[in-house]
N, C-alpha and C positions, 0 to 999 in steps of 0.2 A: 809347738806341735812336736810330739816325739815320733820316733820311727814307726811304731806300731799304728799310731793314728794316721800317719801319712800313707802307710800300706793299706789301711782300711779305707781311707778316702779314695785311693787309686782303684781299689777293688770295687767300690760302690760306683765310681765313675764309669768303669768298664762295664759293669752290669747294667747301668743306666743306658749306656750307648747301645748295648745289645737289645734291650727292651724297646728303645726308641726305634731301632731298625725293624724289629718284629712288628711293632705297631704300624709303622709306615708301610710295610709290605702287606699287612692285613687290610689296611685302608685302601691301598691300591687294588688289591684283589676284589674288595667289595665294590669299588668304583667300576672296575671292569665288568663284574657280574651285573651290576645295575645297568650299565650301558648295554650289555648284551640282552638283558631281560626287557629293556625298553624298546628294542627293535622287534618288530613283529615278524617272526620267521614264517 
């Protein structure tokens, strides 16, 4: 693996980590909203 491939891999790993965090936050938001909606106010 050359230097540019290693840099590309690192960049993709960083982007993947950001996307996973965004997905986890979105799923948490949805779970909270479902929980709130399930309660009869």
